[in-house]
N, CA, C and O of each residue as an XYZ file, in Angstrom:
508
protein
N      -4.711     -2.876      5.435
C      -5.370     -4.029      4.850
C      -6.245     -3.562      3.683
O      -6.867     -2.503      3.760
N      -6.290     -4.323      2.640
C      -7.054     -3.974      1.456
C      -8.494     -4.433      1.621
O      -8.751     -5.533      2.110
N      -9.430     -3.588      1.212
C     -10.841     -3.948      1.331
C     -11.187     -5.100      0.380
O     -10.471     -5.374     -0.583
N     -12.299     -5.758      0.681
C     -12.747     -6.874     -0.153
C     -13.033     -6.391     -1.576
O     -12.686     -7.065     -2.545
N     -13.664     -5.227     -1.697
C     -13.987     -4.678     -3.019
C     -12.727     -4.436     -3.831
O     -12.651     -4.797     -5.005
N     -11.746     -3.824     -3.197
C     -10.495     -3.543     -3.900
C      -9.757     -4.839     -4.237
O      -9.161     -4.955     -5.309
N      -9.795     -5.797     -3.337
C      -9.169     -7.101     -3.593
C      -9.774     -7.758     -4.825
O      -9.061     -8.318     -5.658
N     -11.087     -7.685     -4.931
C     -11.759     -8.280     -6.093
C     -11.352     -7.581     -7.390
O     -11.174     -8.231     -8.420
N     -11.206     -6.262     -7.337
C     -10.771     -5.533     -8.539
C      -9.384     -5.987     -8.978
O      -9.145     -6.230    -10.161
N      -8.472     -6.099     -8.012
C      -7.121     -6.557     -8.340
C      -7.151     -7.977     -8.894
O      -6.456     -8.287     -9.860
N      -7.952     -8.828     -8.283
C      -8.045    -10.220     -8.744
C      -8.595    -10.283    -10.164
O      -8.090    -11.038    -10.995
N      -9.625     -9.497    -10.445
C     -10.200     -9.481    -11.803
C      -9.195     -8.955    -12.824
O      -9.087     -9.478    -13.933
N      -8.468     -7.921    -12.437
C      -7.462     -7.362    -13.349
C      -6.358     -8.382    -13.619
O      -5.921     -8.546    -14.758
N      -5.913     -9.063    -12.570
C      -4.883    -10.090    -12.754
C      -5.404    -11.235    -13.617
O      -4.683    -11.738    -14.478
N      -6.635    -11.646    -13.395
C      -7.233    -12.718    -14.192
C      -7.306    -12.316    -15.662
O      -6.930    -13.088    -16.544
N      -7.790    -11.106    -15.919
C      -7.917    -10.649    -17.305
C      -6.549    -10.570    -17.988
O      -6.394    -11.003    -19.130
N      -5.577    -10.025    -17.294
C      -4.244     -9.877    -17.879
C      -3.579    -11.237    -18.104
O      -3.009    -11.483    -19.167
N      -3.654    -12.113    -17.109
C      -3.013    -13.420    -17.270
C      -3.740    -14.269    -18.312
O      -3.115    -15.087    -18.987
N      -5.045    -14.083    -18.447
C      -5.798    -14.793    -19.497
C      -5.347    -14.312    -20.872
O      -5.135    -15.112    -21.784
N      -5.202    -12.988    -21.008
C      -4.784    -12.410    -22.293
C      -3.377    -12.875    -22.671
O      -3.079    -13.059    -23.851
N      -2.521    -13.061    -21.679
C      -1.147    -13.495    -21.938
C      -1.003    -15.016    -21.959
O       0.077    -15.538    -22.236
N      -2.092    -15.724    -21.666
C      -2.053    -17.178    -21.674
C      -1.264    -17.772    -20.529
O      -0.640    -18.822    -20.682
N      -1.286    -17.110    -19.381
C      -0.510    -17.587    -18.245
C      -1.342    -17.708    -16.966
O      -0.838    -17.462    -15.870
N      -2.607    -18.083    -17.106
C      -3.484    -18.210    -15.939
C      -2.956    -19.263    -14.972
O      -2.854    -19.001    -13.773
N      -2.623    -20.439    -15.467
C      -2.135    -21.501    -14.585
C      -0.849    -21.094    -13.887
O      -0.679    -21.334    -12.691
N       0.052    -20.478    -14.637
C       1.326    -20.046    -14.044
C       1.082    -18.987    -12.962
O       1.670    -19.058    -11.883
N       0.218    -18.007    -13.249
C      -0.078    -16.956    -12.276
C      -0.691    -17.560    -11.010
O      -0.344    -17.165     -9.897
N      -1.596    -18.511    -11.187
C      -2.219    -19.169    -10.045
C      -1.180    -19.884     -9.183
O      -1.183    -19.740     -7.961
N      -0.305    -20.640     -9.804
C       0.727    -21.374     -9.065
C       1.687    -20.412     -8.353
O       2.104    -20.666     -7.223
N       2.028    -19.315     -9.017
C       2.944    -18.355     -8.401
C       2.310    -17.667     -7.196
O       2.966    -17.479     -6.172
N       1.041    -17.294     -7.314
C       0.353    -16.673     -6.179
C       0.224    -17.653     -5.015
O       0.406    -17.289     -3.853
N      -0.088    -18.880     -5.347
C      -0.189    -19.919     -4.320
C       1.163    -20.098     -3.625
O       1.223    -20.226     -2.402
N       2.225    -20.108     -4.391
C       3.567    -20.240     -3.833
C       3.940    -19.071     -2.937
O       4.537    -19.260     -1.877
N       3.589    -17.861     -3.363
C       3.862    -16.682     -2.535
C       3.096    -16.746     -1.222
O       3.645    -16.434     -0.165
N       1.829    -17.148     -1.284
C       1.012    -17.264     -0.075
C       1.611    -18.306      0.871
O       1.659    -18.090      2.082
N       2.067    -19.434      0.324
C       2.682    -20.476      1.151
C       3.972    -19.977      1.793
O       4.243    -20.254      2.961
N       4.763    -19.238      1.019
C       6.019    -18.712      1.536
C       5.762    -17.743      2.690
O       6.459    -17.786      3.704
N       4.782    -16.883      2.542
C       4.471    -15.926      3.614
C       3.901    -16.643      4.838
O       4.104    -16.207      5.972
N       3.195    -17.732      4.602
C       2.681    -18.522      5.718
C       3.782    -19.259      6.463
O       3.739    -19.374      7.688
N       4.770    -19.761      5.725
C       5.889    -20.496      6.321
C       6.862    -19.583      7.054
O       7.376    -19.929      8.117
N       7.107    -18.414      6.470
C       8.120    -17.513      7.022
C       7.498    -16.158      7.334
O       7.417    -15.306      6.449
N       7.058    -15.938      8.564
C       6.402    -14.680      8.913
C       7.300    -13.451      8.753
O       6.811    -12.323      8.700
N       8.624    -13.677      8.677
C       9.537    -12.540      8.480
C       9.307    -11.863      7.142
O       9.436    -10.644      7.027
N       8.966    -12.646      6.132
C       8.716    -12.080      4.804
C       7.491    -11.180      4.858
O       7.511    -10.058      4.353
N       6.438    -11.673      5.466
C       5.208    -10.874      5.582
C       5.460     -9.604      6.396
O       5.033     -8.517      6.005
N       6.150     -9.742      7.524
C       6.446     -8.564      8.351
C       7.295     -7.549      7.593
O       7.123     -6.341      7.757
N       8.207     -8.043      6.767
C       9.055     -7.152      5.977
C       8.192     -6.212      5.128
O       8.447     -5.009      5.072
N       7.174     -6.766      4.472
C       6.331     -5.949      3.607
C       5.287     -5.145      4.373
O       4.832     -4.110      3.886
N       4.899     -5.601      5.559
C       3.879     -4.899      6.327
C       4.443     -3.794      7.220
O       3.701     -2.908      7.644
N       5.726     -3.835      7.506
C       6.332     -2.861      8.414
C       6.508     -1.510      7.733
O       7.245     -1.399      6.753
N       5.833     -0.478      8.249
C       5.930      0.837      7.604
C       7.298      1.496      7.783
O       7.638      2.402      7.021
N       8.088      1.067      8.767
C       9.408      1.672      8.991
C      10.446      1.239      7.966
O      11.499      1.865      7.849
N      10.162      0.180      7.227
C      11.088     -0.257      6.176
C      10.747      0.534      4.914
O       9.600      0.553      4.467
N      11.745      1.175      4.359
C      11.546      2.059      3.202
C      10.960      1.305      2.011
O      11.302      0.152      1.748
N      10.079      1.985      1.309
C       9.462      1.401      0.111
C      10.525      1.046     -0.917
O      10.391      0.047     -1.624
N      11.583      1.851     -1.010
C      12.649      1.570     -1.976
C      13.334      0.240     -1.664
O      13.727     -0.491     -2.573
N      13.477     -0.069     -0.374
C      14.082     -1.342      0.015
C      13.174     -2.511     -0.377
O      13.651     -3.557     -0.815
N      11.878     -2.323     -0.216
C      10.918     -3.363     -0.590
C      10.891     -3.550     -2.110
O      10.819     -4.674     -2.605
N      10.950     -2.432     -2.842
C      10.982     -2.514     -4.308
C      12.239     -3.239     -4.779
O      12.184     -4.048     -5.706
N      13.360     -2.951     -4.147
C      14.618     -3.632     -4.500
C      14.508     -5.134     -4.265
O      14.971     -5.936     -5.075
N      13.888     -5.503     -3.143
C      13.689     -6.927     -2.843
C      12.870     -7.593     -3.942
O      13.219     -8.674     -4.418
N      11.772     -6.938     -4.342
C      10.938     -7.504     -5.412
C      11.711     -7.620     -6.712
O      11.652     -8.648     -7.385
N      12.432     -6.574     -7.065
C      13.201     -6.567     -8.319
C      14.265     -7.656     -8.343
O      14.402     -8.381     -9.328
N      15.019     -7.765     -7.248
C      16.158     -8.696     -7.222
C      15.756    -10.149     -6.994
O      16.289    -11.055     -7.635
N      14.819    -10.367     -6.082
C      14.533    -11.745     -5.681
C      13.318    -12.366     -6.354
O      13.301    -13.568     -6.619
N      12.298    -11.551     -6.633
C      11.066    -12.146     -7.147
C      10.852    -11.966     -8.644
O      10.279    -12.843     -9.291
N      11.296    -10.858     -9.201
C      11.059    -10.602    -10.621
C      11.567    -11.725    -11.519
O      10.864    -12.120    -12.450
N      12.762    -12.251    -11.272
C      13.248    -13.321    -12.153
C      12.412    -14.600    -12.086
O      12.430    -15.396    -13.025
N      11.683    -14.806    -10.993
C      10.930    -16.053    -10.813
C       9.448    -15.933    -11.161
O       8.760    -16.948    -11.264
N       8.946    -14.709    -11.344
C       7.505    -14.518    -11.532
C       7.154    -14.092    -12.945
O       7.945    -13.446    -13.633
N       5.950    -14.465    -13.366
C       5.467    -13.962    -14.650
C       5.172    -12.467    -14.493
O       4.983    -11.971    -13.383
N       5.137    -11.780    -15.598
C       4.970    -10.331    -15.581
C       3.664     -9.909    -14.911
O       3.633     -8.878    -14.240
N       2.593    -10.671    -15.074
C       1.306    -10.324    -14.480
C       1.382    -10.299    -12.957
O       0.932     -9.342    -12.328
N       1.940    -11.330    -12.374
C       2.026    -11.418    -10.912
C       3.008    -10.385    -10.377
O       2.729     -9.724     -9.377
N       4.156    -10.241    -11.035
C       5.130     -9.241    -10.605
C       4.515     -7.846    -10.670
O       4.707     -7.043     -9.757
N       3.782     -7.554    -11.731
C       3.129     -6.253    -11.860
C       2.124     -5.999    -10.749
O       2.033     -4.887    -10.229
N       1.371     -7.024    -10.386
C       0.413     -6.885     -9.287
C       1.134     -6.549     -7.983
O       0.700     -5.669     -7.240
N       2.222     -7.243     -7.709
C       2.975     -6.958     -6.489
C       3.512     -5.532     -6.477
O       3.515     -4.872     -5.437
N       3.963     -5.063     -7.625
C       4.458     -3.681     -7.710
C       3.333     -2.682     -7.449
O       3.531     -1.697     -6.739
N       2.168     -2.929     -8.014
C       1.021     -2.039     -7.794
C       0.643     -2.029     -6.317
O       0.415     -0.966     -5.740
N       0.578     -3.201     -5.709
C       0.216     -3.283     -4.294
C       1.224     -2.561     -3.410
O       0.852     -1.921     -2.426
N       2.483     -2.666     -3.760
C       3.517     -2.018     -2.957
C       3.495     -0.501     -3.124
O       3.780      0.230     -2.175
N       3.167     -0.031     -4.298
C       3.200      1.420     -4.558
C       1.954      2.143     -4.081
O       1.998      3.362     -3.916
N       0.836      1.444     -3.850
C      -0.382      2.113     -3.416
C      -0.433      2.182     -1.896
O       0.551      1.778     -1.277
N      -1.412      2.623     -1.284
C      -1.739      2.504      0.138
C      -1.193      3.564      1.044
O      -1.976      4.390      1.514
N       0.122      3.611      1.337
C       0.625      4.365      2.464
C       1.404      5.592      2.008
O       2.264      5.498      1.133
N       1.097      6.751      2.607
C       1.841      7.984      2.397
C       2.511      8.302      3.728
O       1.824      8.652      4.688
N       3.847      8.189      3.809
C       4.517      8.395      5.093
C       4.295      9.784      5.677
O       4.471      9.981      6.879
N       3.913     10.744      4.851
C       3.684     12.095      5.352
C       2.390     12.209      6.151
O       2.174     13.217      6.824
N       1.528     11.201      6.089
C       0.247     11.282      6.790
C       0.382     11.208      8.305
O      -0.475     11.744      9.008
N       1.376     10.596      8.819
C       1.625     10.355     10.235
C       0.583      9.397     10.815
O       0.940      8.392     11.430
N      -0.680      9.697     10.626
C      -1.762      8.864     11.127
C      -3.060      9.342     10.518
O      -3.112     10.441      9.966
N      -4.110      8.544     10.605
C      -5.395      8.926     10.031
C      -5.498      8.487      8.588
O      -4.794      7.577      8.151
N      -6.387      9.147      7.846
C      -6.617      8.758      6.459
C      -7.160      9.921      5.653
O      -7.742     10.862      6.194
N      -6.958      9.834      4.352
C      -7.559     10.761      3.398
C      -8.483      9.935      2.521
O      -8.064      8.942      1.926
N      -9.738     10.348      2.444
C     -10.726      9.616      1.664
C     -11.244     10.524      0.562
O     -11.580     11.682      0.807
N     -11.307      9.991     -0.656
C     -11.859     10.719     -1.783
C     -13.139     10.014     -2.205
O     -13.115      8.834     -2.555
N     -14.259     10.735     -2.173
C     -15.549     10.145     -2.464
C     -16.388     11.137     -3.243
O     -16.630     12.251     -2.778
N     -16.829     10.743     -4.415
C     -17.663     11.605     -5.256
C     -17.072     13.007     -5.424
O     -17.755     14.010     -5.214
N     -15.809     13.060     -5.800
C     -15.102     14.319     -6.056
C     -14.976     15.197     -4.816
O     -14.757     16.403     -4.928
N     -15.113     14.600     -3.641
C     -14.941     15.329     -2.388
C     -13.852     14.638     -1.594
O     -13.848     13.414     -1.464
N     -12.925     15.426     -1.064
C     -11.829     14.863     -0.280
C     -12.092     15.132      1.189
O     -12.334     16.269      1.593
N     -12.041     14.077      1.980
C     -12.201     14.190      3.425
C     -10.837     13.874      4.025
O     -10.355     12.745      3.935
N     -10.226     14.869      4.632
C      -8.881     14.718      5.167
C      -8.958     14.568      6.681
O      -9.192     15.540      7.399
N      -8.764     13.371      7.148
C      -8.782     13.099      8.579
C      -7.413     12.688      9.077
O      -7.294     11.845      9.966
N      -6.369     13.290      8.499
C      -5.017     12.914      8.898
C      -4.568     13.701     10.117
O      -5.020     14.821     10.358
N      -3.680     13.099     10.870
C      -3.119     13.758     12.033
C      -2.328     14.996     11.624
O      -2.357     16.013     12.317
N      -1.627     14.910     10.507
C      -0.847     16.061     10.033
C      -1.740     17.270      9.768
O      -1.374     18.395     10.106
N      -2.907     17.047      9.169
C      -3.827     18.147      8.892
C      -4.411     18.708     10.183
O      -4.554     19.922     10.323
N      -4.746     17.840     11.120
C      -5.279     18.306     12.404
C      -4.236     19.130     13.156
O      -4.560     20.165     13.739
N      -2.993     18.673     13.142
C      -1.922     19.451     13.787
C      -1.742     20.811     13.114
O      -1.507     21.814     13.788
N      -1.852     20.842     11.795
C      -1.745     22.107     11.063
C      -2.882     23.050     11.462
O      -2.654     24.245     11.652
N      -4.103     22.523     11.589
C      -5.253     23.352     11.994
C      -5.064     23.920     13.402
O      -5.337     25.095     13.648
N      -4.597     23.080     14.314
C      -4.361     23.539     15.687
C      -3.292     24.621     15.703
O      -3.436     25.632     16.391
N      -2.234     24.413     14.956
C      -1.156     25.414     14.888
C      -1.688     26.734     14.358
O      -1.381     27.798     14.894
N      -2.495     26.656     13.291
C      -3.079     27.877     12.703
C      -3.964     28.602     13.715
O      -3.925     29.829     13.809
N      -4.767     27.843     14.476
C      -5.632     28.456     15.478
C      -4.817     29.097     16.598
O      -5.141     30.190     17.062
N      -3.764     28.414     17.027
C      -2.921     28.973     18.083
C      -2.215     30.250     17.632
O      -2.096     31.202     18.402
N      -1.756     30.268     16.406
C      -1.093     31.466     15.891
C      -2.067     32.627     15.728
O      -1.687     33.791     15.863
N      -3.324     32.303     15.438
C      -4.326     33.349     15.242
C      -4.888     33.880     16.566
O      -5.494     34.951     16.600
N      -4.690     33.141     17.636
C      -5.211     33.529     18.940
C      -4.180     34.370     19.671
O      -3.002     34.021     19.746
N      -4.655     35.491     20.209
C      -3.754     36.334     21.010
C      -3.772     35.847     22.445
O      -4.828     35.670     23.051
N      -2.626     35.644     22.949
C      -2.499     35.204     24.335
C      -2.123     36.399     25.194
O      -1.140     37.092     24.930
N      -2.927     36.625     26.231
C      -2.662     37.754     27.142
C      -1.931     37.246     28.353
O      -2.418     36.371     29.070
N      -0.782     37.787     28.575
C       0.019     37.398     29.737
C      -0.465     38.093     30.996
O      -1.161     39.106     30.917
N      -0.116     37.580     32.117
C      -0.487     38.207     33.382
C       0.505     39.327     33.661
O       1.700     39.198     33.398
N       0.014     40.374     34.171
C       0.927     41.453     34.326
C       0.798     42.167     35.542
O       1.540     43.121     35.779
């Protein structure tokens, strides 16, 4: 889920871009239509929220079905939203970057640390 702060940034960027292109009303109607469609058909929402469905498949869906019907501003926003967020290599957890410091709390990193510790530890067998 996108944070409120990030949502506002995307909304401001879309507003600025659609204002510059003179398509504010069109962008508003298209976003409203997309929201209604996702509300009517939960399969569409699940399609985009399901991490097991490949990003390439989702991009193809946007390109084939939505690009011809949407203004460039709204289509661009959807592409940005689809390309950000999830790294399948993370397995679980999160990576946070704050003030030039990276905090890696991913399961993959924790498993790597445990493996390194186990390899560095000598195990004495019973004899």
